[in-house]
RODO-2510 file (C-alpha; in nm, 4 decimals, decimal comma):
residues 354
     n   res          X          Y          Z
     1     m     0,1122     0,7625    -2,7194
     2     a    -0,1060     0,4923    -2,8698
     3     t     0,1256     0,4482    -3,1700
     4     n     0,4251     0,4099    -2,9419
     5     l     0,2495     0,1508    -2,7316
     6     a     0,1375    -0,0343    -3,0463
     7     d     0,4966    -0,0420    -3,1662
     8     l     0,6074    -0,1804    -2,8295
     9     q     0,3390    -0,4469    -2,8404
    10     t     0,4337    -0,5437    -3,1955
    11     a     0,7981    -0,5681    -3,0969
    12     q     0,6905    -0,7802    -2,8028
    13     g     0,4964    -1,0257    -3,0129
    14     n     0,1988    -1,2348    -2,9051
    15     t     0,1561    -1,1576    -2,5350
    16     n    -0,0187    -1,4924    -2,4786
    17     q     0,2978    -1,6835    -2,5585
    18     p     0,5607    -1,7668    -2,2934
    19     r     0,8061    -1,4823    -2,2573
    20     k     1,1803    -1,5124    -2,2467
    21     k     1,3807    -1,3325    -1,9822
    22     a     1,5482    -1,1277    -2,2571
    23     a     1,2114    -0,9749    -2,3520
    24     f     1,2157    -0,7121    -2,0800
    25     p     1,5710    -0,5869    -2,1394
    26     a     1,4912    -0,5551    -2,5112
    27     l     1,1682    -0,3700    -2,4397
    28     l     1,3467    -0,1454    -2,1935
    29     q     1,6069    -0,0522    -2,4508
    30     q     1,3371     0,0284    -2,7082
    31     s     1,1543     0,2470    -2,4543
    32     i     1,4317     0,4788    -2,3380
    33     a     1,2654     0,7762    -2,5078
    34     e     0,9344     0,7064    -2,3342
    35     i     1,1052     0,6684    -1,9956
    36     k     1,2896     0,9965    -2,0470
    37     r     0,9624     1,1707    -2,1252
    38     a     0,7980     1,0309    -1,8104
    39     l     1,0826     1,1180    -1,5749
    40     p     1,1110     1,4330    -1,3649
    41     q     1,3775     1,6688    -1,5046
    42     h     1,6303     1,5852    -1,2347
    43     c     1,6240     1,2113    -1,3164
    44     s     1,8282     1,0335    -1,5829
    45     a     1,6603     0,7835    -1,8150
    46     d     1,9897     0,5933    -1,8563
    47     r     2,0332     0,5661    -1,4784
    48     m     1,6748     0,4510    -1,4313
    49     s     1,7105     0,1867    -1,7045
    50     r     2,0281     0,0545    -1,5401
    51     i     1,8581     0,0366    -1,2020
    52     a     1,5585    -0,1386    -1,3586
    53     l     1,7841    -0,3987    -1,5263
    54     t     1,9635    -0,4587    -1,1956
    55     a     1,6331    -0,5105    -1,0130
    56     f     1,5119    -0,7402    -1,2941
    57     r     1,8228    -0,9572    -1,2771
    58     r     1,8127    -0,9814    -0,8985
    59     t     1,4561    -1,1170    -0,9097
    60     p     1,4506    -1,4033    -1,1640
    61     k     1,0742    -1,4483    -1,1284
    62     l     1,0250    -1,1118    -1,2983
    63     g     1,1237    -1,2969    -1,6131
    64     n     0,7883    -1,4757    -1,5945
    65     c     0,5964    -1,1460    -1,5853
    66     d     0,4527    -0,9649    -1,8813
    67     p     0,7469    -0,7385    -1,9798
    68     r     0,5048    -0,4509    -2,0361
    69     s     0,3903    -0,4695    -1,6742
    70     v     0,7556    -0,4588    -1,5599
    71     l     0,8200    -0,1571    -1,7785
    72     a     0,5018     0,0150    -1,6551
    73     a     0,6150    -0,0441    -1,2959
    74     v     0,9570     0,1005    -1,3715
    75     i     0,8047     0,4147    -1,5300
    76     q     0,5620     0,4555    -1,2400
    77     s     0,8539     0,4281    -0,9987
    78     a     1,0475     0,6853    -1,2000
    79     q     0,7588     0,9320    -1,1966
    80     l     0,7447     0,9169    -0,8187
    81     g     1,1203     0,9611    -0,7990
    82     l     1,1566     0,6302    -0,6097
    83     e     1,4266     0,4190    -0,7650
    84     p     1,3386     0,0494    -0,7391
    85     d     1,5579    -0,1874    -0,5423
    86     t     1,7853     0,0824    -0,3983
    87     l     1,7949     0,1427    -0,0228
    88     g     1,4440     0,0045     0,0233
    89     r     1,2605     0,2972    -0,1345
    90     a     1,0625     0,0859    -0,3838
    91     y     1,0445    -0,2696    -0,5149
    92     l     0,9449    -0,4573    -0,8296
    93     i     0,7526    -0,7613    -0,7028
    94     p     0,6280    -1,0436    -0,9298
    95     y     0,2734    -1,1708    -0,8664
    96     g     0,2145    -1,4451    -1,1218
    97     t     0,2514    -1,2873    -1,4642
    98     e     0,2130    -0,9291    -1,3432
    99     c     0,4816    -0,7051    -1,1935
   100     q     0,3730    -0,4906    -0,9015
   101     f     0,5347    -0,1611    -0,8047
   102     i     0,5593    -0,1568    -0,4237
   103     p     0,6642     0,1626    -0,2450
   104     g     0,8744     0,0811     0,0608
   105     w     0,8412     0,2610     0,3930
   106     k     1,1560     0,4548     0,3141
   107     g     1,0006     0,5708    -0,0113
   108     l     0,6868     0,6898     0,1688
   109     v     0,8987     0,8764     0,4241
   110     d     1,0914     1,0356     0,1375
   111     l     0,7704     1,1513    -0,0335
   112     m     0,6405     1,3032     0,2903
   113     n     0,9633     1,4816     0,3709
   114     r     0,9916     1,6094     0,0121
   115     s     0,6518     1,7807     0,0414
   116     g     0,7828     2,0130     0,3149
   117     q     0,4465     1,9883     0,4940
   118     g     0,5582     1,7517     0,7653
   119     t     0,7901     1,4697     0,8638
   120     v     0,7343     1,1033     0,9423
   121     w     0,9490     0,8192     1,0661
   122     t     0,8981     0,4625     1,1779
   123     g     1,0665     0,1980     1,3912
   124     a     1,0527    -0,1672     1,4895
   125     v     1,0779    -0,2944     1,8477
   126     f     1,2507    -0,6274     1,9156
   127     d     1,2676    -0,8571     2,2102
   128     g     1,5031    -0,7006     2,4656
   129     d     1,4449    -0,3382     2,3630
   130     f     1,3181    -0,0752     2,6031
   131     f     0,9976     0,0643     2,4633
   132     e     0,7382     0,2904     2,6206
   133     y     0,4610     0,4913     2,4608
   134     e     0,1398     0,6699     2,5478
   135     l    -0,1454     0,8088     2,3408
   136     g    -0,4079     1,0650     2,4468
   137     d    -0,3603     1,4399     2,4757
   138     s     0,0173     1,4210     2,5349
   139     p     0,1403     1,1388     2,3095
   140     h     0,5003     1,0265     2,3258
   141     v     0,7315     0,7381     2,2382
   142     k     1,0571     0,6241     2,4043
   143     h     1,2547     0,3509     2,2347
   144     r     1,6058     0,2340     2,3223
   145     p     1,7164    -0,0602     2,1049
   146     k     1,8985    -0,3276     2,2996
   147     g     1,8004    -0,6585     2,1493
   148     d     1,8644    -0,8602     1,8366
   149     d     1,6988    -0,7199     1,5224
   150     d     1,5863    -1,0685     1,4132
   151     p     1,2502    -1,0239     1,2289
   152     d     1,1153    -1,3291     1,4117
   153     k     1,1752    -1,1438     1,7437
   154     m     0,9929    -0,8286     1,6452
   155     i     0,7384    -0,7296     1,9112
   156     c     0,5744    -0,4299     1,7478
   157     a     0,6203    -0,1527     1,4942
   158     y     0,5459     0,2150     1,5375
   159     a     0,5287     0,5288     1,3248
   160     i     0,5334     0,8968     1,4197
   161     g     0,4260     1,1925     1,2121
   162     r     0,4622     1,5605     1,2828
   163     v     0,2685     1,8114     1,0744
   164     k     0,4629     2,1327     1,0204
   165     g     0,3665     2,3765     1,2949
   166     a     0,1655     2,1179     1,4951
   167     e     0,2094     2,0972     1,8704
   168     w     0,1731     1,7210     1,9089
   169     p     0,2875     1,4252     1,6964
   170     v     0,0622     1,1625     1,5443
   171     i     0,1575     0,8188     1,6796
   172     e     0,0557     0,4678     1,5788
   173     v     0,1781     0,1475     1,7469
   174     w     0,0726    -0,2040     1,6407
   175     n     0,1987    -0,5287     1,7893
   176     a     0,3176    -0,8061     1,5610
   177     a    -0,0035    -1,0094     1,6031
   178     r    -0,2183    -0,7152     1,4888
   179     i     0,0024    -0,6581     1,1878
   180     r    -0,0313    -1,0244     1,0854
   181     r    -0,4074    -1,0069     1,1279
   182     h    -0,4124    -0,6983     0,9084
   183     r    -0,2015    -0,8735     0,6429
   184     d    -0,4160    -1,1864     0,6521
   185     r    -0,7421    -0,9906     0,6163
   186     y    -0,6302    -0,7976     0,3108
   187     n    -0,3886    -1,0419     0,1478
   188     k    -0,5430    -1,2159    -0,1516
   189     v    -0,2299    -1,3717    -0,2973
   190     g    -0,1374    -1,6077    -0,0123
   191     k     0,2306    -1,6886     0,0439
   192     k     0,3219    -1,4835    -0,2671
   193     h     0,2628    -1,1703    -0,0605
   194     y     0,5852    -0,9748    -0,0252
   195     s     0,5534    -0,9538     0,3509
   196     y     0,6647    -1,3155     0,3910
   197     e     1,0124    -1,2253     0,2700
   198     n     1,0194    -0,8652     0,3948
   199     w     0,8412    -0,8831     0,7281
   200     e     1,0015    -0,5847     0,9017
   201     m     0,9629    -0,3650     0,5927
   202     y     0,5970    -0,4576     0,5646
   203     a     0,5298    -0,4085     0,9381
   204     r     0,6878    -0,0652     0,9458
   205     k     0,4977     0,0405     0,6361
   206     v     0,1597    -0,0747     0,7771
   207     v     0,1830     0,1524     1,0787
   208     l     0,3302     0,4333     0,8697
   209     l     0,0270     0,4196     0,6397
   210     q    -0,1991     0,4680     0,9422
   211     v    -0,0098     0,7846     1,0386
   212     l    -0,0126     0,9159     0,6821
   213     k    -0,3923     0,9263     0,6959
   214     y    -0,3577     1,2260     0,9293
   215     m    -0,0766     1,4007     0,7365
   216     p    -0,0990     1,6434     0,4425
   217     a    -0,0899     1,4392     0,1220
   218     s     0,0798     1,5481    -0,1996
   219     a    -0,0379     1,4138    -0,5360
   220     e     0,2667     1,1828    -0,5432
   221     m     0,1913     1,0493    -0,1965
   222     a    -0,1730     0,9865    -0,2857
   223     r    -0,0680     0,7940    -0,5950
   224     a     0,1924     0,5894    -0,4030
   225     i    -0,0678     0,4910    -0,1403
   226     a    -0,3185     0,3961    -0,4103
   227     l    -0,0575     0,1772    -0,5774
   228     n     0,0311     0,0180    -0,2444
   229     d    -0,3350    -0,0575    -0,1649
   230     a    -0,3886    -0,2136    -0,5089
   231     a    -0,0792    -0,4283    -0,4625
   232     e    -0,2357    -0,5844    -0,1516
   233     f    -0,4693    -0,7646    -0,3909
   234     g    -0,1923    -0,8518    -0,6353
   235     a    -0,3596    -0,6654    -0,9183
   236     q    -0,2470    -0,3105    -0,9828
   237     k    -0,3144    -0,3541    -1,3555
   238     l    -0,0531    -0,0962    -1,4470
   239     n    -0,0176    -0,0209    -1,8166
   240     i     0,2459     0,1743    -2,0062
   241     d     0,0154     0,4547    -2,1257
   242     d    -0,1189     0,5342    -1,7763
   243     a     0,2267     0,5112    -1,6224
   244     i     0,3753     0,7540    -1,8720
   245     d     0,0842     0,9950    -1,8484
   246     g     0,0732     0,9742    -1,4689
   247     v    -0,2999     0,9009    -1,4612
   248     y    -0,3043     0,5665    -1,2777
   249     v    -0,6424     0,4760    -1,1319
   250     p    -0,6724     0,1583    -0,9186
   251     v    -0,8811    -0,1215    -1,0685
   252     s    -1,1942    -0,1781    -0,8611
   253     e    -1,2133    -0,5005    -0,6635
   254     p    -1,5141    -0,6374    -0,8583
   255     e    -1,3062    -0,6240    -1,1787
   256     k    -1,0231    -0,8076    -1,0083
   257     e    -1,2390    -1,0786    -0,8654
   258     t    -1,4739    -1,1383    -1,1587
   259     g    -1,2245    -1,1058    -1,4387
   260     g    -1,3825    -0,7896    -1,5734
   261     n    -1,7468    -0,8915    -1,5362
   262     a    -1,8132    -0,6168    -1,2820
   263     a    -2,1368    -0,5136    -1,4545
   264     s    -2,3157    -0,8269    -1,3318
   265     n    -2,5896    -0,7553    -1,0762
   266     e    -2,5736    -1,1037    -0,9257
   267     p    -2,4043    -1,1276    -0,5832
   268     e    -2,0623    -1,2918    -0,5968
   269     k    -2,0235    -1,6112    -0,3972
   270     n    -1,6741    -1,5115    -0,2876
   271     s    -1,8117    -1,1804    -0,1570
   272     e    -2,0589    -1,3659     0,0605
   273     k    -1,7855    -1,5981     0,1824
   274     a    -1,5628    -1,3011     0,2709
   275     a    -1,8438    -1,1347     0,4578
   276     q    -1,9089    -1,4529     0,6525
   277     q    -1,5413    -1,4827     0,7446
   278     v    -1,4928    -1,1206     0,8464
   279     g    -1,8354    -1,0206     0,9677
   280     g    -1,9558    -1,3379     1,1335
   281     g    -2,2506    -1,4419     0,9119
   282     n    -2,3515    -1,2156     0,6314
   283     p    -2,5385    -0,9203     0,7802
   284     f    -2,3518    -0,6661     0,5660
   285     a    -2,4051    -0,7995     0,2136
   286     n    -2,6811    -0,5535     0,1235
   287     l    -2,5835    -0,2528     0,3340
   288     s    -2,5532     0,0721     0,1440
   289     a    -2,2542     0,3053     0,1774
   290     k    -2,4693     0,5430     0,3819
   291     e    -2,5576     0,2624     0,6243
   292     f    -2,1882     0,1736     0,6687
   293     v    -2,1140     0,5390     0,7426
   294     e    -2,3933     0,5434     1,0038
   295     r    -2,2525     0,2285     1,1676
   296     i    -1,9043     0,3788     1,1818
   297     a    -2,0451     0,6967     1,3432
   298     a    -2,2089     0,4797     1,6122
   299     c    -1,8862     0,2887     1,6960
   300     e    -1,7509     0,3166     2,0500
   301     t    -1,3966     0,1888     1,9832
   302     e    -1,1383     0,2206     1,7106
   303     v    -1,1085    -0,1574     1,6957
   304     r    -1,4717    -0,1727     1,5917
   305     v    -1,4140     0,0930     1,3258
   306     d    -1,1240    -0,1108     1,1823
   307     e    -1,3393    -0,4271     1,1827
   308     l    -1,6062    -0,2465     0,9790
   309     l    -1,3423    -0,1243     0,7350
   310     d    -1,2263    -0,4813     0,6923
   311     v    -1,5841    -0,5815     0,6070
   312     v    -1,6140    -0,2946     0,3571
   313     r    -1,3050    -0,4249     0,1734
   314     s    -1,4869    -0,7541     0,1144
   315     m    -1,8173    -0,5968    -0,0004
   316     h    -1,7997    -0,6064    -0,3774
   317     h    -2,1379    -0,4396    -0,4255
   318     l    -1,9838    -0,1087    -0,3162
   319     t    -1,8237     0,1119    -0,5789
   320     a    -1,4755     0,2549    -0,5363
   321     a    -1,6231     0,5979    -0,4698
   322     e    -1,8521     0,4559    -0,1981
   323     a    -1,5649     0,2680    -0,0358
   324     m    -1,3626     0,5912    -0,0355
   325     m    -1,6548     0,7771     0,1290
   326     i    -1,6723     0,5129     0,4014
   327     a    -1,2939     0,5259     0,4566
   328     e    -1,3159     0,9030     0,4879
   329     a    -1,5898     0,8649     0,7521
   330     a    -1,3607     0,6282     0,9450
   331     d    -1,0743     0,8761     0,9212
   332     n    -1,2996     1,1528     1,0517
   333     w    -1,4055     0,9296     1,3430
   334     k    -1,0419     0,8618     1,4342
   335     a    -0,9487     1,2255     1,3998
   336     g    -1,2276     1,3094     1,6404
   337     v    -1,0840     1,0614     1,8903
   338     r    -0,7402     1,2178     1,8665
   339     n    -0,8809     1,5676     1,9116
   340     a    -1,1202     1,4748     2,1929
   341     p    -0,9835     1,1574     2,3588
   342     q    -1,2100     1,1923     2,6591
   343     q    -1,5202     1,1349     2,4415
   344     k    -1,4233     0,7989     2,2930
   345     s    -1,1607     0,5902     2,4688
   346     r    -0,8993     0,4038     2,2725
   347     g    -0,8191     0,1794     2,5649
   348     a    -0,5972     0,1888     2,8673
   349     p    -0,2513     0,3528     2,8449
   350     r     0,0220     0,1113     2,7329
   351     q     0,2847    -0,0104     2,9731
   352     a     0,6579     0,0005     2,9261
   353     v     0,8236    -0,3014     2,7640
   354     d     1,1590    -0,3648     2,9160
***
């Protein structure tokens, strides 16, 4: 693998020099054998290369990206069986000089349905639609589209999951304001974030990701979610070797923010600033993972749990493993609410929107 990558890099030339748009098509052609080796047996390397070229030509800004990052994103997409830029299953999104692989909500639905362990679906509610839902011990959703599907008139997005053999569905409903707050808390690339051009796609995927936390997760689904989470920061740091071998591991936030100087023990100024913005002051800067877990366990509302999770995302002194442990504690808290709604209230039942 290393010799192949070295050959690709040599063919590419000095990666610090400005790249021509022709660089990626040339690299793609040289890498057909590697793409074929990475693909599932039912996928064609020639078809994937044609789809990748089409996606590349439809998004001129990909020409400014490192061609190796574009190729790595294509291979990663191929391994998950989600063709980029076709029917909204996956996208190649340029963030500066790096290409990001973004699974769409349709791709996530496809991965869940492929697993055979459950089904999920999602919808968007627009001004003029009839929409009614209720959570608790008998959750349900009723949605009759009537209005204009203009993204600017979207009121809320919802997702529903049904585990195979389960009696009740898992339902998540977020209004447009909450989705924007979620985007603004996690978005670290400003107006470059793909949600500004694909608002409905992003909104439906946000609520779908909440439901997927309660669904059985295949290895492919876990990888797709990890890639999606890393893309929120605009730094997946995909490389060709990892993409081909299927061993992608998200780069930790400290490495993203400090340019690789994650070993430093000095607190980062931007971490303190983030904590002040999200947490109101900086009371969380020195909390251990165990203390965050204890605070989550003591929460009375899901809103407060989500607020603490937002704070955790800005705490760069926590390792990736610690952040995962905290997220798992939050998932367990929410699962407890769904299984025993009378113990911790999620708020008053929603009213119909008509």
